[in-house]
C-alpha positions as CSV (number, residue, x, y, z in Angstrom):
1,X,-1.2,-8.6,34.0
2,X,-1.7,-12.3,34.3
3,X,-5.4,-11.9,33.9
4,X,-4.9,-9.8,30.7
5,X,-2.6,-12.5,29.3
6,X,-5.1,-15.2,30.1
7,X,-7.9,-13.1,28.4
8,X,-5.7,-12.7,25.3
9,X,-4.9,-16.4,25.2
10,X,-8.7,-17.3,25.3
11,X,-9.7,-15.0,22.4
12,X,-10.8,-16.8,19.3
13,X,-9.0,-16.1,16.0
14,X,-11.6,-13.6,14.6
15,X,-11.3,-11.5,17.8
16,X,-7.5,-11.6,17.4
17,X,-7.9,-10.6,13.7
18,X,-10.0,-7.6,14.6
19,X,-7.7,-6.4,17.4
20,X,-4.6,-6.7,15.2
21,X,-6.2,-5.1,12.2
22,X,-7.3,-2.2,14.4
23,X,-3.8,-1.8,15.7
24,X,-2.4,-1.7,12.2
25,X,-4.8,1.0,11.2
26,X,-3.7,3.0,14.2
27,X,0.0,2.6,13.1
28,X,-0.9,3.9,9.6
29,X,-2.8,6.9,11.0
30,X,0.1,7.7,13.2
31,X,2.4,7.9,10.2
32,X,4.1,4.5,10.1
33,X,4.8,3.3,6.6
34,X,2.3,0.8,5.3
35,X,5.0,-1.8,4.6
36,X,6.3,-1.7,8.2
37,X,2.8,-1.3,9.8
38,X,1.5,-4.4,7.9
39,X,4.6,-6.5,8.6
40,X,4.6,-5.7,12.3
41,X,0.9,-6.3,12.7
42,X,1.0,-9.5,10.7
43,X,3.9,-10.9,12.7
44,X,2.4,-10.0,16.0
45,X,-0.9,-11.5,14.9
46,X,0.8,-14.8,13.9
47,X,2.7,-14.8,17.1
48,X,-0.5,-14.3,19.1
49,X,-2.4,-17.1,17.3
50,X,0.3,-19.7,17.5
51,X,1.4,-18.8,21.0
52,X,-2.1,-19.4,22.2
53,X,-2.0,-22.9,20.7
54,X,1.7,-23.9,21.0
55,X,3.1,-21.8,23.8
56,X,5.2,-18.7,23.3
57,X,8.5,-20.2,22.4
58,X,7.2,-22.6,19.7
59,X,4.7,-20.0,18.5
60,X,7.5,-17.4,18.1
61,X,9.5,-19.8,15.9
62,X,6.5,-20.7,13.7
63,X,5.6,-17.0,13.3
64,X,9.2,-16.1,12.5
65,X,9.6,-18.8,9.9
66,X,6.3,-17.7,8.2
67,X,7.3,-14.1,8.2
68,X,10.6,-15.1,6.6
69,X,9.4,-17.5,3.9
70,X,6.0,-16.0,2.8
71,X,7.3,-12.9,1.1
72,X,10.0,-14.7,-0.9
73,X,7.6,-17.5,-2.1
74,X,5.0,-15.0,-3.3
75,X,7.3,-12.2,-4.7
76,X,9.3,-14.7,-6.7
77,X,6.2,-15.0,-9.0
78,X,7.0,-14.4,-12.6
79,X,4.1,-12.0,-13.0
80,X,5.7,-9.5,-10.7
81,X,8.6,-9.1,-13.0
82,X,6.3,-7.0,-15.1
83,X,6.5,-4.1,-12.6
84,X,10.2,-3.1,-13.0
85,X,10.0,-3.5,-16.8
86,X,7.0,-1.3,-17.1
87,X,8.5,1.4,-14.8
88,X,11.8,1.2,-16.8
89,X,9.9,1.9,-20.0
90,X,8.5,5.1,-18.5
91,X,11.8,6.5,-17.3
92,X,13.7,5.6,-20.5
93,X,10.9,7.3,-22.5
94,X,11.4,10.5,-20.5
95,X,15.2,10.6,-20.9
96,X,14.9,9.8,-24.6
97,X,12.7,12.9,-25.0
98,X,9.7,11.0,-26.1
99,X,7.5,12.7,-23.5
100,X,8.2,16.1,-25.0
101,X,7.5,14.8,-28.5
102,X,4.2,13.3,-27.3
103,X,3.2,16.5,-25.6
104,X,4.1,18.6,-28.7
105,X,2.0,16.3,-30.9
106,X,-1.0,16.5,-28.6
107,X,-0.6,20.3,-28.5
108,X,-0.7,20.5,-32.3
109,X,-3.6,18.2,-32.8
110,X,-6.0,19.2,-30.0
111,X,-4.6,22.5,-28.8
112,X,-7.2,24.4,-30.9
113,X,-10.0,23.2,-28.6
114,X,-11.2,25.5,-25.7
115,X,-8.7,24.9,-22.9
116,X,-6.6,23.2,-25.6
117,X,-3.4,23.0,-23.5
118,X,-5.3,21.3,-20.7
119,X,-6.8,18.8,-23.2
120,X,-3.3,18.2,-24.7
121,X,-2.0,17.5,-21.2
122,X,-4.7,15.0,-20.5
123,X,-4.2,13.0,-23.8
124,X,-0.4,13.2,-23.6
125,X,-0.4,11.9,-20.0
126,X,-2.7,9.1,-21.2
127,X,-0.2,8.3,-24.0
128,X,2.7,8.3,-21.5
129,X,0.7,6.2,-19.1
130,X,0.5,3.6,-21.9
131,X,4.3,3.0,-21.6
132,X,4.8,3.9,-18.0
133,X,2.4,2.2,-15.7
134,X,3.2,4.4,-12.7
135,X,1.0,7.3,-11.7
136,X,3.5,9.2,-9.7
137,X,6.1,9.0,-12.4
138,X,3.6,10.3,-15.0
139,X,2.7,13.3,-12.8
140,X,6.4,14.1,-12.1
141,X,7.3,14.0,-15.8
142,X,4.5,16.2,-17.0
143,X,4.9,18.7,-14.2
144,X,8.2,19.5,-15.8
145,X,6.8,19.7,-19.3
146,X,3.2,20.8,-19.3
147,X,2.9,23.2,-16.4
148,X,5.4,25.8,-17.7
149,X,3.7,25.7,-21.1
150,X,0.3,26.4,-19.6
151,X,1.6,29.2,-17.3
152,X,3.2,30.9,-20.3
153,X,-0.3,31.0,-21.9
154,X,-1.9,32.5,-18.9
155,X,-3.6,29.4,-17.4
156,X,-4.3,29.5,-13.7
157,X,-1.5,27.8,-11.8
158,X,-3.9,25.8,-9.7
159,X,-5.6,24.3,-12.8
160,X,-2.3,23.7,-14.6
161,X,-0.9,21.8,-11.6
162,X,-4.3,20.0,-11.0
163,X,-4.7,18.7,-14.5
164,X,-1.2,17.2,-14.4
165,X,-1.8,15.5,-11.0
166,X,-5.1,14.2,-12.2
167,X,-3.8,13.1,-15.6
168,X,-1.2,11.0,-13.8
169,X,-3.9,8.8,-12.4
170,X,-4.7,7.5,-15.9
171,X,-1.7,5.2,-15.5
172,X,-3.8,3.2,-13.0
173,X,-6.0,1.8,-15.8
174,X,-4.1,2.2,-19.1
175,X,-1.8,-0.8,-19.5
176,X,0.9,-1.4,-18.6
177,X,-0.4,-0.7,-15.2
178,X,1.6,-1.8,-12.2
179,X,-1.3,-1.6,-9.8
180,X,-3.5,-3.8,-12.1
181,X,-0.7,-6.4,-12.0
182,X,-0.7,-6.3,-8.2
183,X,-4.5,-6.6,-8.1
184,X,-4.4,-9.7,-10.4
185,X,-1.8,-11.4,-8.2
186,X,-3.7,-10.6,-5.0
187,X,-7.0,-12.1,-6.3
188,X,-5.3,-14.8,-8.4
189,X,-6.7,-13.6,-11.7
190,X,-5.1,-13.6,-15.1
191,X,-2.7,-10.6,-15.5
192,X,-3.4,-10.4,-19.2
193,X,-7.2,-10.2,-18.7
194,X,-6.8,-7.3,-16.2
195,X,-4.5,-5.4,-18.5
196,X,-6.8,-5.8,-21.5
197,X,-9.8,-4.7,-19.4
198,X,-8.1,-1.4,-18.5
199,X,-7.7,-0.1,-22.1
200,X,-11.3,1.1,-22.8
201,X,-12.0,2.4,-19.2
202,X,-8.7,4.3,-19.4
203,X,-9.7,5.8,-22.7
204,X,-13.2,6.7,-21.3
205,X,-11.6,8.3,-18.3
206,X,-9.3,10.4,-20.5
207,X,-12.3,11.5,-22.6
208,X,-14.2,12.5,-19.5
209,X,-11.2,14.5,-18.3
210,X,-10.9,16.2,-21.7
211,X,-14.6,17.0,-21.8
212,X,-14.3,18.5,-18.3
213,X,-11.5,20.8,-19.4
214,X,-13.4,22.0,-22.5
215,X,-16.5,22.6,-20.3
216,X,-14.4,24.7,-17.8
217,X,-12.9,26.7,-20.7
218,X,-16.3,27.4,-22.2
219,X,-18.0,28.4,-18.9
220,X,-15.1,30.4,-17.3
221,X,-13.8,33.7,-18.7
222,X,-10.1,34.0,-19.3
223,X,-9.6,30.3,-18.6
224,X,-6.7,30.0,-21.0
225,X,-6.4,30.6,-24.8
226,X,-6.5,27.8,-27.3
227,X,-3.4,27.1,-29.3
228,X,-4.0,27.8,-33.0
229,X,-1.9,28.4,-36.1
230,X,-0.6,24.9,-36.8
231,X,-0.9,23.6,-40.3
232,X,-1.8,20.1,-41.2
233,X,1.8,19.6,-42.4
234,X,3.1,20.7,-39.0
235,X,0.7,18.3,-37.2
236,X,1.8,15.3,-39.2
237,X,5.4,16.3,-38.8
238,X,4.9,16.0,-35.0
239,X,3.9,12.3,-35.2
240,X,7.2,10.6,-35.9
241,X,8.7,11.7,-32.6
242,X,5.8,10.1,-30.7
243,X,5.7,6.9,-32.8
244,X,7.9,4.8,-30.5
245,X,5.4,5.2,-27.7
246,X,2.6,4.0,-30.0
247,X,4.8,1.2,-31.2
248,X,5.3,-0.1,-27.6
249,X,1.5,0.1,-27.0
250,X,1.1,-2.0,-30.2
251,X,3.6,-4.5,-28.9
252,X,1.7,-4.9,-25.6
253,X,-1.6,-5.3,-27.4
254,X,-0.2,-7.9,-29.9
255,X,1.5,-9.9,-27.2
256,X,-1.6,-10.0,-24.9
257,X,-4.4,-9.9,-27.5
258,X,-2.7,-12.0,-30.2
259,X,-1.2,-14.6,-27.8
260,X,2.2,-13.9,-29.3
261,X,3.9,-13.6,-25.9
262,X,3.2,-13.2,-22.2
263,X,2.7,-9.8,-20.5
264,X,6.2,-10.2,-19.0
265,X,7.7,-10.7,-22.4
266,X,5.8,-7.7,-23.7
267,X,7.2,-5.5,-21.0
268,X,10.8,-6.7,-21.6
269,X,10.4,-6.2,-25.4
270,X,8.9,-2.7,-24.9
271,X,11.8,-1.7,-22.6
272,X,14.3,-2.9,-25.2
273,X,12.6,-0.9,-27.9
274,X,12.6,2.3,-25.8
275,X,16.2,1.7,-24.8
276,X,17.2,1.5,-28.5
277,X,15.3,4.7,-29.2
278,X,17.0,6.4,-26.3
279,X,20.4,5.4,-27.5
280,X,19.5,6.5,-31.1
281,X,18.4,9.9,-29.8
282,X,21.8,10.3,-28.1
283,X,21.1,9.4,-24.5
284,X,24.3,9.1,-22.6
285,X,25.3,6.6,-19.9
286,X,24.4,9.2,-17.2
287,X,20.8,9.3,-18.4
288,X,20.5,5.5,-18.8
289,X,22.0,5.1,-15.3
290,X,19.5,7.6,-13.9
291,X,16.6,5.6,-15.5
292,X,17.9,2.4,-14.0
293,X,18.4,3.9,-10.6
294,X,14.9,5.5,-10.5
295,X,13.4,2.2,-11.6
296,X,15.2,0.3,-8.9
297,X,14.1,2.8,-6.2
298,X,10.4,2.8,-7.2
299,X,10.4,-1.0,-7.7
300,X,12.0,-1.5,-4.3
301,X,9.4,0.7,-2.7
302,X,6.6,-1.3,-4.3
303,X,8.1,-4.6,-3.4
304,X,8.7,-3.5,0.2
305,X,5.0,-2.8,0.5
306,X,4.1,-6.2,-1.0
307,X,6.5,-8.0,1.3
308,X,5.1,-6.4,4.4
309,X,1.5,-6.8,3.5
310,X,1.9,-10.4,2.5
311,X,2.8,-11.2,6.1
312,X,-0.4,-9.5,7.2
313,X,-2.5,-11.3,4.6
314,X,-1.2,-14.6,5.8
315,X,-2.2,-13.7,9.3
316,X,-5.7,-12.7,8.1
317,X,-6.0,-16.2,6.6
318,X,-5.3,-17.9,10.0
319,X,-7.6,-15.5,11.7
320,X,-10.4,-16.4,9.3
321,X,-11.3,-12.8,9.0
322,X,-12.0,-12.8,5.2
323,X,-14.6,-15.6,5.5
324,X,-16.2,-13.9,8.5
325,X,-16.4,-10.6,6.7
326,X,-17.8,-12.2,3.6
327,X,-20.5,-14.0,5.6
328,X,-21.4,-10.8,7.3
329,X,-21.7,-8.8,4.1
330,X,-23.9,-11.4,2.5
331,X,-26.2,-11.5,5.5
332,X,-27.0,-7.8,5.3
333,X,-30.6,-7.0,4.5
334,X,-29.8,-4.4,1.7
335,X,-29.2,-4.5,-2.0
336,X,-25.8,-5.7,-3.2
337,X,-25.3,-2.5,-5.2
338,X,-25.8,-0.4,-2.0
339,X,-23.2,-2.6,-0.3
340,X,-20.8,-2.1,-3.2
341,X,-21.2,1.7,-3.0
342,X,-20.6,1.7,0.7
343,X,-17.4,-0.3,0.2
344,X,-16.2,2.2,-2.4
345,X,-17.0,5.0,0.1
346,X,-14.8,3.2,2.6
347,X,-12.0,3.2,0.1
348,X,-12.4,6.9,-0.4
349,X,-11.9,7.4,3.4
350,X,-9.0,5.0,3.6
351,X,-7.4,6.7,0.7
352,X,-7.0,9.9,2.8
353,X,-4.5,8.1,5.0
354,X,-2.9,5.3,2.8
355,X,-1.3,5.0,-0.6
356,X,-3.1,3.1,-3.4
357,X,-1.0,0.0,-3.5
358,X,-0.9,-0.5,0.3
359,X,-4.6,0.1,0.5
360,X,-5.4,-2.6,-2.1
361,X,-3.0,-5.1,-0.6
362,X,-4.5,-4.6,2.9
363,X,-8.2,-4.6,2.0
364,X,-8.6,-6.9,-1.0
365,X,-8.0,-10.2,0.9
366,X,-11.1,-9.3,2.9
367,X,-13.2,-7.3,0.5
368,X,-12.8,-9.3,-2.7
369,X,-14.4,-12.6,-1.3
370,X,-17.3,-10.6,-0.1
371,X,-17.9,-9.0,-3.5
372,X,-17.7,-12.3,-5.2
373,X,-20.2,-13.8,-2.7
374,X,-22.5,-10.8,-3.1
375,X,-22.5,-11.4,-6.9
376,X,-23.5,-15.0,-6.4
377,X,-20.2,-16.9,-6.4
378,X,-17.5,-17.7,-8.9
379,X,-19.7,-19.8,-11.2
380,X,-22.7,-17.6,-11.4
381,X,-23.9,-16.6,-14.9
382,X,-24.2,-12.9,-15.8
383,X,-28.0,-13.1,-16.0
384,X,-28.3,-14.5,-12.5
385,X,-25.7,-12.2,-10.8
386,X,-26.3,-9.2,-8.6
387,X,-24.2,-6.9,-10.7
388,X,-25.0,-8.2,-14.1
389,X,-21.6,-9.9,-14.7
390,X,-20.4,-13.5,-14.5
391,X,-18.2,-14.8,-11.7
392,X,-14.9,-14.4,-13.6
393,X,-16.2,-11.2,-15.1
394,X,-17.0,-9.8,-11.7
395,X,-13.4,-10.3,-10.6
396,X,-12.2,-8.3,-13.6
397,X,-15.0,-5.7,-13.4
398,X,-14.5,-5.0,-9.7
399,X,-10.7,-4.9,-10.2
400,X,-11.0,-2.0,-12.7
401,X,-13.5,-0.1,-10.4
402,X,-11.5,-0.6,-7.3
403,X,-8.2,0.4,-8.9
404,X,-9.8,3.5,-10.3
405,X,-11.1,4.2,-6.8
406,X,-7.8,3.7,-5.3
407,X,-6.0,6.0,-7.7
408,X,-8.7,8.6,-7.0
409,X,-7.0,8.8,-3.6
410,X,-3.8,10.1,-5.3
411,X,-5.5,13.5,-5.7
412,X,-7.5,13.8,-2.5
413,X,-6.1,15.4,0.7
414,X,-4.3,15.0,2.9
415,X,-2.1,12.2,1.4
416,X,-2.7,12.7,-2.3
417,X,0.7,11.7,-3.5
418,X,0.4,13.0,-7.0
419,X,-0.3,16.4,-5.6
420,X,2.8,16.4,-3.4
421,X,4.9,15.3,-6.4
422,X,3.6,18.1,-8.6
423,X,4.1,20.7,-5.9
424,X,7.7,19.3,-5.3
425,X,8.6,19.6,-9.0
426,X,6.9,23.1,-9.4
427,X,7.8,25.3,-6.5
428,X,5.5,28.1,-7.7
429,X,2.6,25.8,-7.0
430,X,1.8,25.0,-3.3
431,X,0.3,21.7,-2.3
432,X,-2.9,23.6,-1.5
433,X,-2.9,25.0,-5.1
434,X,-2.6,21.5,-6.5
435,X,-5.4,20.1,-4.4
436,X,-7.7,22.9,-5.4
437,X,-6.9,22.4,-9.0
438,X,-7.7,18.7,-8.7
439,X,-11.2,19.3,-7.3
440,X,-13.0,19.2,-10.7
441,X,-11.2,16.1,-11.7
442,X,-12.3,14.4,-8.5
443,X,-15.9,14.9,-9.7
444,X,-14.9,13.6,-13.1
445,X,-13.5,10.4,-11.5
446,X,-16.7,9.9,-9.6
447,X,-18.6,10.2,-12.9
448,X,-16.2,7.7,-14.5
449,X,-16.7,5.2,-11.7
450,X,-20.5,5.6,-12.0
451,X,-20.3,4.9,-15.7
452,X,-18.2,1.7,-15.2
453,X,-20.6,0.5,-12.6
454,X,-23.7,1.2,-14.7
455,X,-22.2,-0.2,-17.9
456,X,-19.9,-3.2,-17.1
457,X,-19.6,-4.0,-20.8
458,X,-17.2,-1.1,-21.1
459,X,-14.8,-3.1,-18.9
460,X,-15.5,-6.6,-20.2
461,X,-15.8,-6.1,-23.9
462,X,-12.1,-6.7,-24.7
463,X,-11.6,-9.6,-22.2
464,X,-14.7,-11.2,-23.6
465,X,-13.5,-10.7,-27.2
466,X,-10.3,-12.7,-26.5
467,X,-12.1,-15.3,-24.2
468,X,-10.7,-14.2,-20.8
469,X,-14.1,-13.5,-19.2
């Protein structure tokens, strides 16, 4: 035992970082929640490093103080106040009946297409994502609304559940996106820039989903009938019920794009507007209270993950693991694009065992510096970079790609959270049914990621327009 302790004390910081990181991954695979696995690993890593230098007693006190102060100092950031306001908008919109109005409008306008109810579900989830920011909440809401409608028309239950679970992932890109806010804070980039960058990729992703549904309807017999018979008058009559959602989207765009307010102010104003609409539509205190409680629960879960991972991230800094990983990545004798693709494949594997937020929080402190170094650094011009984007632009571009990649994991087995949520809401659909129904959309997401990699201008056009990138 004494020899083991001596060996541990003589390890350098990078070796300690590798051992502790490996232990944390074992915790996660064994089923320990990411928040607790990261916090425990981070604290033990800090204790190991400082005990080797200062002795166990002093090292324990230093590690304990860091574990206690780091989460508070980081989480008290004003930018993180966006998260509960965005989530609140989504729950209030649901209880105000705006989601039903949005789905009805989408059904009347695009239901005539082949696979029209599936297309309507895709675009209504995209619209709700623009006021929700939470993928799981979007899937849960439309599992109640869209799945019964599709089953009545004869759609296969696997497809009906799959399109809802996949449509929920659009909330990852379309602002207000909670996960984009978290990415911006981790890599210390402008929140407004990331939110603006998500608009067009989110729209492109929705179009690819919609095109996939039409293709499936055309190539498969008895896929599901289109919804016809609506007059132009009935279509226009469906728009006023969905207008508050578009109004909130306009508020967010104006605040960020026009410089009228900060993203935090945009979220607060949007929540106020939706609350007023909910009260106008007759929402009672019970429904308002339910919205507040669901917001508090989801926010607490997200912040718990952030707190735990921040301790681990601080340990990584002392272990010097990000710099070592970055140097190793740059030294590889292969093209930067191939390295990027391998990193994205690693995210696909990690996503089978971890949720999207935890995965980004754990990996970005190591992966992000390596990507910036591969691109040529923070000051490189687009013409001289490996990926065809400038230094700041690379941070935004990679953020959109990695967030889309992380949310892809919400529909992949065995941990695809959106699939479990849909199966929980719709007992007639098993988890296996939902996973099978999501398979075509997994392919669509791969196509979306390939398009964003090949054409970075899709991501950077809006940020460039307003001078962010």
